[in-house]
PASEBA-1860 file (N, C-alpha, C; in nm, 3 decimals):
! residues 272
1> MDVTPRYL> -0.602/3.234/-1.482/-0.474/3.191/-1.537/-0.398/3.310/-1.595 ~ -0.392/3.419/-1.521/-0.324/3.538/-1.570/-0.180/3.544/-1.525 ~ -0.130/3.435/-1.464/0.007/3.431/-1.415/0.084/3.330/-1.498 ~ 0.199/3.367/-1.550/0.278/3.279/-1.635/0.407/3.241/-1.565 ~ 0.469/3.129/-1.605/0.598/3.092/-1.547/0.703/3.200/-1.571 ~ 0.804/3.201/-1.486/0.910/3.302/-1.499/0.997/3.271/-1.620 ~ 1.011/3.372/-1.705/1.093/3.359/-1.826/1.223/3.433/-1.799 ~ 1.319/3.362/-1.738/1.441/3.426/-1.688/1.555/3.425/-1.788
9> GAGSFLAR> 1.551/3.336/-1.885/1.665/3.323/-1.976/1.645/3.389/-2.109 ~ 1.560/3.491/-2.115/1.530/3.556/-2.243/1.657/3.611/-2.307 ~ 1.674/3.585/-2.436/1.789/3.635/-2.509/1.912/3.548/-2.504 ~ 1.912/3.443/-2.423/2.029/3.357/-2.411/2.037/3.260/-2.529 ~ 2.146/3.185/-2.534/2.167/3.089/-2.643/2.054/2.987/-2.647 ~ 2.016/2.932/-2.532/1.911/2.831/-2.529/1.773/2.890/-2.556 ~ 1.751/3.015/-2.514/1.621/3.077/-2.539/1.597/3.098/-2.688 ~ 1.705/3.108/-2.766/1.691/3.126/-2.910/1.673/2.995/-2.985
17> RDPRVLLL> 1.685/2.884/-2.914/1.666/2.754/-2.977/1.517/2.720/-2.987 ~ 1.487/2.626/-3.075/1.352/2.574/-3.083/1.315/2.513/-2.947 ~ 1.198/2.545/-2.891/1.165/2.494/-2.757/1.164/2.342/-2.748 ~ 1.145/2.274/-2.860/1.149/2.128/-2.857/1.288/2.076/-2.823 ~ 1.391/2.154/-2.855/1.527/2.114/-2.819/1.541/2.107/-2.668 ~ 1.489/2.207/-2.598/1.498/2.212/-2.453/1.416/2.102/-2.386 ~ 1.314/2.052/-2.456/1.234/1.941/-2.402/1.298/1.806/-2.429 ~ 1.370/1.793/-2.540/1.430/1.665/-2.577/1.565/1.641/-2.510
25> VPVLYLVA> 1.641/1.750/-2.485/1.774/1.734/-2.426/1.768/1.664/-2.289 ~ 1.679/1.702/-2.196/1.675/1.629/-2.068/1.646/1.480/-2.085 ~ 1.565/1.443/-2.184/1.537/1.302/-2.207/1.663/1.229/-2.252 ~ 1.736/1.288/-2.346/1.860/1.226/-2.393/1.965/1.220/-2.282 ~ 1.971/1.326/-2.201/2.069/1.327/-2.093/2.034/1.222/-1.987 ~ 1.905/1.205/-1.960/1.864/1.103/-1.864/1.903/0.964/-1.912 ~ 1.890/0.939/-2.041/1.934/0.811/-2.097/2.084/0.794/-2.079 ~ 2.158/0.904/-2.093/2.303/0.896/-2.083/2.350/0.865/-1.941
33> VANIADLR> 2.287/0.926/-1.841/2.338/0.914/-1.703/2.270/0.804/-1.624 ~ 2.166/0.744/-1.677/2.095/0.639/-1.603/2.188/0.522/-1.575 ~ 2.192/0.481/-1.449/2.268/0.364/-1.405/2.419/0.380/-1.415 ~ 2.470/0.501/-1.433/2.615/0.520/-1.427/2.660/0.510/-1.281 ~ 2.749/0.419/-1.252/2.797/0.401/-1.115/2.936/0.458/-1.094 ~ 3.008/0.484/-1.201/3.144/0.536/-1.192/3.141/0.688/-1.176 ~ 3.202/0.737/-1.070/3.201/0.881/-1.041/3.271/0.959/-1.151 ~ 3.376/0.904/-1.210/3.448/0.975/-1.315/3.361/0.996/-1.438
41> GMLLCAAI> 3.287/0.894/-1.478/3.197/0.910/-1.591/3.087/1.009/-1.562 ~ 3.038/1.010/-1.437/2.933/1.102/-1.400/2.983/1.246/-1.399 ~ 3.108/1.266/-1.356/3.165/1.401/-1.358/3.183/1.451/-1.502 ~ 3.216/1.362/-1.593/3.227/1.400/-1.734/3.093/1.448/-1.787 ~ 2.987/1.375/-1.757/2.852/1.416/-1.801/2.811/1.546/-1.732 ~ 2.848/1.562/-1.605/2.812/1.683/-1.533/2.880/1.806/-1.592 ~ 3.004/1.789/-1.641/3.072/1.901/-1.705/2.997/1.947/-1.831 ~ 2.946/1.851/-1.907/2.867/1.885/-2.026/2.737/1.953/-1.985
49> ALVYYRAA> 2.675/1.903/-1.878/2.551/1.964/-1.829/2.576/2.106/-1.780 ~ 2.691/2.130/-1.719/2.724/2.265/-1.671/2.738/2.362/-1.787 ~ 2.805/2.319/-1.895/2.817/2.404/-2.013/2.679/2.436/-2.070 ~ 2.594/2.336/-2.074/2.457/2.355/-2.123/2.381/2.454/-2.035 ~ 2.396/2.438/-1.903/2.325/2.528/-1.810/2.376/2.671/-1.822 ~ 2.506/2.687/-1.839/2.562/2.822/-1.854/2.509/2.888/-1.982 ~ 2.481/2.809/-2.084/2.426/2.863/-2.208/2.283/2.911/-2.190 ~ 2.219/2.873/-2.080/2.081/2.915/-2.055/2.073/3.060/-2.008
57> GIPWRGVR> 2.182/3.113/-1.950/2.184/3.251/-1.906/2.084/3.281/-1.796 ~ 2.054/3.185/-1.710/1.958/3.205/-1.601/2.028/3.278/-1.486 ~ 1.982/3.395/-1.445/2.048/3.467/-1.335/2.035/3.391/-1.204 ~ 2.144/3.390/-1.128/2.148/3.315/-1.002/2.044/3.365/-0.903 ~ 2.027/3.497/-0.895/1.932/3.552/-0.797/1.789/3.507/-0.824 ~ 1.760/3.473/-0.950/1.624/3.431/-0.983/1.593/3.287/-0.945 ~ 1.696/3.203/-0.934/1.673/3.061/-0.905/1.748/3.016/-0.779 ~ 1.796/3.111/-0.701/1.872/3.074/-0.581/1.788/2.988/-0.488
65> ANWIFMLI> 1.663/3.027/-0.463/1.578/2.950/-0.373/1.552/2.811/-0.429 ~ 1.537/2.800/-0.560/1.513/2.669/-0.622/1.633/2.577/-0.604 ~ 1.754/2.633/-0.623/1.875/2.552/-0.605/1.894/2.511/-0.460 ~ 1.868/2.602/-0.367/1.884/2.569/-0.225/1.789/2.456/-0.186 ~ 1.664/2.468/-0.228/1.566/2.362/-0.196/1.609/2.230/-0.258 ~ 1.654/2.234/-0.386/1.693/2.112/-0.454/1.812/2.045/-0.386 ~ 1.912/2.124/-0.348/2.031/2.067/-0.285/2.001/2.011/-0.147 ~ 1.921/2.083/-0.068/1.887/2.033/0.066/1.808/1.903/0.056
73> FTLLLLVV> 1.709/1.900/-0.033/1.628/1.779/-0.049/1.714/1.662/-0.097 ~ 1.805/1.688/-0.192/1.890/1.581/-0.244/1.985/1.529/-0.138 ~ 2.046/1.619/-0.062/2.138/1.575/0.045/2.066/1.493/0.150 ~ 1.946/1.537/0.190/1.869/1.460/0.288/1.835/1.321/0.233 ~ 1.798/1.315/0.106/1.766/1.187/0.044/1.886/1.094/0.043 ~ 2.003/1.148/0.009/2.124/1.066/0.005/2.165/1.019/0.143 ~ 2.155/1.108/0.242/2.193/1.070/0.379/2.101/0.961/0.431 ~ 1.971/0.975/0.409/1.877/0.874/0.455/1.903/0.740/0.386
81> NSVFTVAD> 1.927/0.744/0.256/1.954/0.620/0.185/2.083/0.554/0.232 ~ 2.184/0.636/0.262/2.311/0.581/0.306/2.303/0.524/0.447 ~ 2.219/0.583/0.530/2.210/0.540/0.669/2.118/0.421/0.685 ~ 2.004/0.423/0.617/1.903/0.321/0.639/1.896/0.215/0.529 ~ 1.970/0.235/0.420/1.965/0.141/0.309/2.107/0.106/0.265 ~ 2.129/-0.020/0.238/2.258/-0.064/0.184/2.234/-0.118/0.045 ~ 2.275/-0.042/-0.056/2.254/-0.084/-0.195/2.344/-0.201/-0.229 ~ 2.301/-0.280/-0.324/2.379/-0.397/-0.363/2.516/-0.359/-0.415
89> TRSGAGET> 2.527/-0.241/-0.480/2.656/-0.200/-0.537/2.754/-0.159/-0.429 ~ 2.709/-0.145/-0.304/2.798/-0.100/-0.199/2.826/-0.208/-0.096 ~ 2.755/-0.318/-0.102/2.764/-0.417/0.004/2.894/-0.497/-0.003 ~ 2.956/-0.513/0.112/3.072/-0.599/0.124/3.191/-0.562/0.042 ~ 3.212/-0.433/0.017/3.324/-0.392/-0.068/3.414/-0.297/0.009 ~ 3.538/-0.334/0.023/3.634/-0.243/0.084/3.632/-0.245/0.236 ~ 3.732/-0.178/0.291/3.745/-0.170/0.436/3.645/-0.070/0.494 ~ 3.588/-0.104/0.608/3.492/-0.016/0.673/3.563/0.104/0.733
97> LFTVPVAG> 3.521/0.224/0.693/3.581/0.346/0.745/3.525/0.381/0.882 ~ 3.393/0.372/0.895/3.327/0.395/1.024/3.188/0.336/1.017 ~ 3.127/0.321/1.132/2.991/0.268/1.143/2.899/0.377/1.195 ~ 2.788/0.396/1.127/2.693/0.499/1.167/2.624/0.457/1.296 ~ 2.627/0.542/1.401/2.559/0.507/1.527/2.411/0.483/1.505 ~ 2.352/0.402/1.592/2.209/0.368/1.593/2.173/0.281/1.472 ~ 2.193/0.333/1.350/2.156/0.256/1.231/2.249/0.137/1.209 ~ 2.377/0.152/1.248/2.471/0.042/1.233/2.519/0.019/1.092
105> TEVTWVTL> 2.500/0.116/1.004/2.543/0.102/0.864/2.694/0.118/0.854 ~ 2.758/0.025/0.784/2.902/0.033/0.765/2.932/0.117/0.641 ~ 3.009/0.221/0.659/3.042/0.313/0.550/3.182/0.281/0.499 ~ 3.192/0.256/0.368/3.321/0.227/0.304/3.347/0.331/0.196 ~ 3.462/0.320/0.130/3.492/0.410/0.019/3.392/0.391/-0.094 ~ 3.346/0.267/-0.110/3.247/0.241/-0.213/3.116/0.314/-0.181 ~ 3.079/0.315/-0.053/2.959/0.387/-0.011/2.969/0.535/-0.045 ~ 3.082/0.595/-0.010/3.100/0.739/-0.034/3.106/0.769/-0.183
113> SYAATLLV> 3.173/0.684/-0.259/3.183/0.706/-0.403/3.047/0.695/-0.470 ~ 2.968/0.596/-0.428/2.836/0.578/-0.486/2.744/0.695/-0.449 ~ 2.752/0.742/-0.325/2.671/0.856/-0.283/2.710/0.982/-0.359 ~ 2.840/1.001/-0.381/2.886/1.118/-0.458/2.838/1.110/-0.602 ~ 2.837/0.989/-0.658/2.788/0.971/-0.795/2.641/1.010/-0.805 ~ 2.561/0.967/-0.707/2.419/1.001/-0.708/2.398/1.152/-0.694 ~ 2.478/1.215/-0.607/2.465/1.359/-0.588/2.496/1.434/-0.717 ~ 2.605/1.397/-0.783/2.640/1.463/-0.909/2.534/1.436/-1.015
121> RYVSLAMV> 2.477/1.317/-1.016/2.373/1.285/-1.114/2.251/1.373/-1.094 ~ 2.204/1.386/-0.970/2.084/1.466/-0.945/2.108/1.614/-0.976 ~ 2.225/1.664/-0.938/2.255/1.805/-0.964/2.264/1.831/-1.114 ~ 2.327/1.740/-1.188/2.340/1.759/-1.333/2.205/1.748/-1.402 ~ 2.117/1.660/-1.353/1.983/1.652/-1.409/1.907/1.782/-1.386 ~ 1.928/1.844/-1.271/1.865/1.974/-1.246/1.920/2.079/-1.341 ~ 2.049/2.072/-1.373/2.107/2.172/-1.462/2.049/2.164/-1.604 ~ 2.018/2.045/-1.651/1.959/2.034/-1.784/1.807/2.049/-1.779
129> GFPVAFNI> 1.749/2.040/-1.659/1.605/2.053/-1.644/1.558/2.195/-1.621 ~ 1.639/2.278/-1.555/1.599/2.415/-1.525/1.568/2.496/-1.651 ~ 1.642/2.482/-1.761/1.606/2.559/-1.880/1.465/2.531/-1.933 ~ 1.411/2.412/-1.904/1.274/2.383/-1.947/1.177/2.480/-1.879 ~ 1.201/2.508/-1.752/1.111/2.594/-1.676/1.136/2.742/-1.700 ~ 1.262/2.780/-1.729/1.297/2.922/-1.730/1.343/2.975/-1.865 ~ 1.360/2.890/-1.967/1.409/2.937/-2.097/1.311/2.918/-2.211 ~ 1.198/2.856/-2.182/1.095/2.842/-2.285/0.991/2.951/-2.262
137> APADFGTA> 0.964/3.029/-2.366/0.864/3.134/-2.354/0.730/3.072/-2.314 ~ 0.660/3.131/-2.217/0.535/3.070/-2.169/0.435/3.038/-2.279 ~ 0.430/3.120/-2.383/0.334/3.096/-2.491/0.373/2.981/-2.582 ~ 0.496/2.928/-2.566/0.545/2.823/-2.657/0.526/2.682/-2.603 ~ 0.485/2.668/-2.477/0.475/2.535/-2.419/0.375/2.449/-2.496 ~ 0.254/2.500/-2.514/0.153/2.421/-2.583/0.193/2.385/-2.724 ~ 0.250/2.483/-2.797/0.293/2.458/-2.934/0.403/2.353/-2.939 ~ 0.499/2.363/-2.848/0.611/2.269/-2.849/0.565/2.126/-2.824
145> FARLGLSQ> 0.480/2.106/-2.725/0.432/1.971/-2.696/0.345/1.918/-2.810 ~ 0.266/2.007/-2.870/0.183/1.963/-2.983/0.269/1.920/-3.101 ~ 0.377/1.995/-3.129/0.465/1.960/-3.241/0.550/1.837/-3.212 ~ 0.556/1.796/-3.084/0.625/1.671/-3.050/0.535/1.550/-3.066 ~ 0.410/1.573/-3.106/0.320/1.462/-3.133/0.211/1.440/-3.032 ~ 0.206/1.521/-2.926/0.100/1.507/-2.828/-0.032/1.558/-2.886 ~ -0.143/1.503/-2.840/-0.273/1.551/-2.883/-0.292/1.695/-2.835 ~ -0.379/1.769/-2.901/-0.398/1.910/-2.866/-0.453/1.925/-2.725
153> RLAYGVDL> -0.537/1.833/-2.681/-0.589/1.841/-2.545/-0.477/1.820/-2.443 ~ -0.394/1.718/-2.468/-0.285/1.691/-2.375/-0.181/1.802/-2.379 ~ -0.152/1.855/-2.498/-0.054/1.962/-2.510/-0.099/2.086/-2.434 ~ -0.225/2.123/-2.449/-0.274/2.240/-2.378/-0.286/2.213/-2.229 ~ -0.316/2.087/-2.192/-0.320/2.051/-2.051/-0.184/2.066/-1.984 ~ -0.078/2.025/-2.055/0.057/2.042/-2.003/0.090/2.192/-1.990 ~ 0.047/2.270/-2.090/0.068/2.415/-2.086/0.005/2.475/-1.961 ~ -0.118/2.436/-1.930/-0.187/2.489/-1.812/-0.121/2.439/-1.683
161> TFRFLPST> -0.066/2.317/-1.688/0.001/2.264/-1.570/0.122/2.348/-1.534 ~ 0.199/2.393/-1.633/0.315/2.477/-1.607/0.275/2.611/-1.548 ~ 0.151/2.653/-1.571/0.104/2.780/-1.517/0.040/2.763/-1.380 ~ 0.018/2.639/-1.337/-0.057/2.616/-1.214/0.018/2.665/-1.090 ~ 0.145/2.626/-1.077/0.221/2.665/-0.958/0.238/2.817/-0.945 ~ 0.278/2.888/-1.052/0.287/3.034/-1.038/0.153/3.098/-1.003 ~ 0.045/3.050/-1.064/-0.085/3.109/-1.034/-0.128/3.078/-0.892 ~ -0.095/2.959/-0.842/-0.128/2.924/-0.704/-0.048/3.009/-0.606
169> AAAIRETV> 0.082/3.030/-0.635/0.164/3.116/-0.550/0.109/3.258/-0.545 ~ 0.063/3.309/-0.661/0.004/3.443/-0.664/-0.125/3.447/-0.584 ~ -0.206/3.340/-0.592/-0.330/3.335/-0.514/-0.303/3.333/-0.365 ~ -0.198/3.263/-0.323/-0.162/3.260/-0.181/-0.123/3.399/-0.132 ~ -0.041/3.469/-0.212/-0.001/3.605/-0.172/-0.122/3.698/-0.162 ~ -0.213/3.689/-0.258/-0.332/3.774/-0.256/-0.420/3.742/-0.135 ~ -0.434/3.614/-0.101/-0.516/3.574/0.013/-0.455/3.621/0.144 ~ -0.323/3.607/0.156/-0.255/3.654/0.278/-0.269/3.804/0.293
177> DAQRVRGY> -0.254/3.880/0.184/-0.269/4.025/0.190/-0.412/4.065/0.228 ~ -0.511/3.993/0.172/-0.650/4.023/0.205/-0.680/3.995/0.352 ~ -0.623/3.889/0.407/-0.645/3.858/0.548/-0.575/3.958/0.639 ~ -0.459/4.006/0.596/-0.390/4.108/0.677/-0.469/4.238/0.679 ~ -0.531/4.277/0.567/-0.613/4.397/0.564/-0.729/4.386/0.662 ~ -0.777/4.261/0.682/-0.888/4.240/0.773/-0.843/4.213/0.916 ~ -0.714/4.231/0.942/-0.664/4.223/1.079/-0.601/4.093/1.120 ~ -0.594/3.995/1.029/-0.533/3.867/1.065/-0.385/3.871/1.031
185> EHSRSRNP> -0.300/3.843/1.131/-0.156/3.844/1.111/-0.102/3.701/1.110 ~ -0.031/3.668/1.006/0.032/3.537/0.998/0.164/3.537/1.075 ~ 0.205/3.419/1.117/0.326/3.406/1.197/0.449/3.450/1.116 ~ 0.534/3.529/1.179/0.660/3.570/1.117/0.778/3.490/1.172 ~ 0.748/3.381/1.241/0.853/3.298/1.299/0.935/3.230/1.191 ~ 1.062/3.204/1.220/1.149/3.132/1.127/1.134/2.981/1.142 ~ 1.056/2.940/1.242/1.032/2.797/1.259/0.943/2.747/1.146 ~ 0.991/2.657/1.060/0.911/2.616/0.944/0.782/2.547/0.983
193> IRKLASMR> 0.780/2.471/1.095/0.659/2.401/1.136/0.554/2.501/1.180 ~ 0.595/2.601/1.260/0.500/2.702/1.305/0.452/2.788/1.188 ~ 0.543/2.815/1.097/0.505/2.895/0.981/0.405/2.821/0.893 ~ 0.425/2.688/0.879/0.333/2.607/0.800/0.197/2.598/0.868 ~ 0.197/2.586/1.002/0.071/2.578/1.075/-0.009/2.708/1.063 ~ 0.060/2.822/1.054/-0.010/2.950/1.042/-0.076/2.968/0.907 ~ -0.044/2.880/0.810/-0.102/2.892/0.677/-0.234/2.816/0.664 ~ -0.280/2.754/0.772/-0.405/2.679/0.763/-0.523/2.763/0.717
201> PVVVPVTV> -0.539/2.887/0.766/-0.653/2.967/0.717/-0.646/3.002/0.569 ~ -0.530/2.981/0.507/-0.514/3.015/0.365/-0.556/2.899/0.275 ~ -0.552/2.776/0.328/-0.572/2.658/0.245/-0.711/2.656/0.181 ~ -0.814/2.681/0.261/-0.951/2.671/0.210/-0.979/2.774/0.100 ~ -0.954/2.905/0.122/-0.983/3.000/0.013/-0.898/2.978/-0.112 ~ -0.771/2.938/-0.096/-0.686/2.914/-0.213/-0.738/2.793/-0.291 ~ -0.777/2.687/-0.220/-0.830/2.569/-0.288/-0.960/2.600/-0.361 ~ -1.050/2.674/-0.297/-1.177/2.710/-0.360/-1.153/2.795/-0.484
209> NALIDAED> -1.063/2.894/-0.473/-1.033/2.979/-0.588/-0.970/2.899/-0.702 ~ -0.885/2.802/-0.668/-0.822/2.719/-0.772/-0.928/2.639/-0.847 ~ -1.026/2.585/-0.775/-1.134/2.509/-0.839/-1.220/2.600/-0.927 ~ -1.246/2.722/-0.879/-1.325/2.816/-0.958/-1.251/2.855/-1.085 ~ -1.120/2.882/-1.072/-1.041/2.919/-1.189/-1.036/2.805/-1.291 ~ -1.024/2.681/-1.241/-1.021/2.566/-1.331/-1.153/2.553/-1.406 ~ -1.264/2.573/-1.336/-1.395/2.565/-1.401/-1.414/2.678/-1.502 ~ -1.370/2.799/-1.467/-1.381/2.911/-1.561/-1.299/2.885/-1.687
217> TANAMDLR> -1.179/2.829/-1.670/-1.095/2.800/-1.787/-1.159/2.693/-1.875 ~ -1.214/2.589/-1.812/-1.280/2.483/-1.889/-1.401/2.538/-1.965 ~ -1.480/2.624/-1.899/-1.598/2.681/-1.965/-1.558/2.771/-2.082 ~ -1.451/2.851/-2.062/-1.404/2.940/-2.168/-1.356/2.859/-2.289 ~ -1.289/2.748/-2.264/-1.241/2.665/-2.375/-1.357/2.598/-2.446 ~ -1.458/2.554/-2.371/-1.575/2.491/-2.434/-1.651/2.592/-2.520 ~ -1.665/2.715/-2.469/-1.737/2.817/-2.545/-1.667/2.851/-2.676 ~ -1.536/2.832/-2.680/-1.460/2.860/-2.803/-1.442/2.736/-2.890
225> GFGAKHRT> -1.511/2.629/-2.852/-1.508/2.508/-2.934/-1.377/2.432/-2.930 ~ -1.302/2.445/-2.821/-1.172/2.377/-2.813/-1.192/2.226/-2.815 ~ -1.121/2.159/-2.903/-1.129/2.014/-2.913/-1.228/1.964/-3.015 ~ -1.312/2.054/-3.067/-1.411/2.010/-3.166/-1.344/1.973/-3.298 ~ -1.246/2.051/-3.338/-1.172/2.025/-3.460/-1.022/2.036/-3.431 ~ -0.943/1.995/-3.530/-0.799/2.003/-3.512/-0.756/2.149/-3.496 ~ -0.674/2.175/-3.396/-0.631/2.311/-3.364/-0.507/2.348/-3.444 ~ -0.504/2.469/-3.493/-0.383/2.523/-3.555/-0.319/2.620/-3.459
233> WMRELGFG> -0.187/2.632/-3.463/-0.113/2.715/-3.370/-0.051/2.833/-3.445 ~ -0.064/2.950/-3.385/-0.009/3.071/-3.447/0.143/3.066/-3.453 ~ 0.205/3.004/-3.354/0.350/2.998/-3.346/0.402/2.886/-3.435 ~ 0.484/2.920/-3.531/0.545/2.821/-3.619/0.683/2.785/-3.566 ~ 0.710/2.656/-3.554/0.838/2.609/-3.502/0.914/2.539/-3.615 ~ 1.046/2.553/-3.609/1.130/2.487/-3.708/1.271/2.471/-3.656 ~ 1.329/2.352/-3.669/1.465/2.328/-3.625/1.563/2.398/-3.718 ~ 1.662/2.463/-3.657/1.770/2.522/-3.733/1.893/2.433/-3.728
241> RTDYLVLA> 2.000/2.476/-3.794/2.123/2.396/-3.796/2.180/2.379/-3.656 ~ 2.178/2.486/-3.577/2.231/2.478/-3.441/2.147/2.385/-3.355 ~ 2.015/2.387/-3.375/1.928/2.297/-3.300/1.964/2.151/-3.328 ~ 1.986/2.119/-3.454/2.023/1.981/-3.490/2.158/1.944/-3.429 ~ 2.251/2.038/-3.425/2.383/2.009/-3.367/2.372/1.980/-3.217 ~ 2.290/2.059/-3.145/2.273/2.037/-3.001/2.211/1.901/-2.976 ~ 2.106/1.868/-3.051/2.041/1.738/-3.033/2.135/1.624/-3.071 ~ 2.211/1.643/-3.177/2.305/1.537/-3.219/2.413/1.516/-3.114
249> GFAALAAV> 2.459/1.625/-3.051/2.560/1.612/-2.947/2.510/1.533/-2.828 ~ 2.389/1.561/-2.783/2.336/1.488/-2.667/2.296/1.346/-2.705 ~ 2.253/1.325/-2.830/2.225/1.189/-2.874/2.354/1.106/-2.878 ~ 2.462/1.168/-2.922/2.591/1.099/-2.921/2.637/1.068/-2.779 ~ 2.615/1.165/-2.688/2.651/1.141/-2.548/2.572/1.023/-2.492 ~ 2.441/1.017/-2.523/2.359/0.906/-2.475/2.409/0.774/-2.530 ~ 2.445/0.772/-2.658/2.491/0.647/-2.720/2.624/0.602/-2.661 ~ 2.718/0.697/-2.644/2.851/0.662/-2.592/2.841/0.613/-2.447
257> MTAAKLLG> 2.764/0.684/-2.364/2.754/0.645/-2.224/2.679/0.513/-2.209 ~ 2.579/0.489/-2.293/2.509/0.361/-2.287/2.602/0.247/-2.324 ~ 2.684/0.267/-2.427/2.782/0.165/-2.465/2.884/0.143/-2.354 ~ 2.927/0.253/-2.290/3.026/0.241/-2.182/2.968/0.164/-2.063 ~ 2.840/0.184/-2.036/2.778/0.111/-1.926/2.763/-0.038/-1.959 ~ 2.729/-0.068/-2.083/2.709/-0.207/-2.120/2.841/-0.283/-2.131 ~ 2.945/-0.214/-2.178/3.075/-0.279/-2.196/3.157/-0.284/-2.068 ~ 3.120/-0.206/-1.966/3.186/-0.220/-1.837/3.256/-0.101/-1.778
265> PFGEVWTP> 3.313/-0.007/-1.856/3.395/0.098/-1.794/3.322/0.181/-1.687 ~ 3.195/0.214/-1.712/3.123/0.300/-1.618/3.009/0.227/-1.549 ~ 3.007/0.095/-1.557/2.900/0.020/-1.496/2.926/-0.019/-1.353 ~ 3.052/-0.007/-1.306/3.088/-0.045/-1.169/3.125/0.079/-1.089 ~ 3.107/0.068/-0.958/3.140/0.180/-0.868/3.291/0.196/-0.864 ~ 3.335/0.321/-0.882/3.480/0.351/-0.880/3.520/0.391/-0.738 ~ 3.634/0.340/-0.695/3.688/0.376/-0.564/3.829/0.428/-0.581 ~ 3.863/0.535/-0.509/3.999/0.590/-0.521/4.103/0.497/-0.462
END
């Protein structure tokens, strides 16, 4: 476990906040945007999410691949849902603009508006979620979850989980380099299926190494008596005035948007 998550937002406004703020804001924002069907209300929330994301100071070159993957996956999900599924909020509303071949789905303005609302919702959720991965110092994850009330075992387990993907990626690179030294060349094709098939010889050694690393970590924690008594954390956390203001702002957003959904303004699909 010598590989830590990428800390890309060091020194930014959000990086200077208590890490618990970055963990609580996505929860409050999710409450705010859940079940919003009106595109205008969703765009308002997305504007707030954009300001929040800009405060993270995450360089684009560091997360470009993450954003590309997220957008492609989201677009594919929306297209499949629009073609093969007719949501209740879209059925029988408005004049049919065109019919999708083969699937026979009738596309209306309501369909397009609802799909756009979902797209903006997913993108804005990513904007408030990325700072969790890139603006919290790797050493603060366990402390932050513990101070939020999680048990020390669960808090440290979450900490190790955040380190799993980076450590696995590093193990894959090391395994590929070791196989190349021994004369095995992996496919350099741009075909994703062929490239994935060429990774089969990597799966077994990476899986075995991951199991060995997990056992070594568990043994090291047992030898140090982890879990025998209540753990104290070297890192002291404390909310500042700015932290309270950020949390209060998103709590107010959640309350206002929840009221708007219940009272009607943003509970129905908006059509131009």
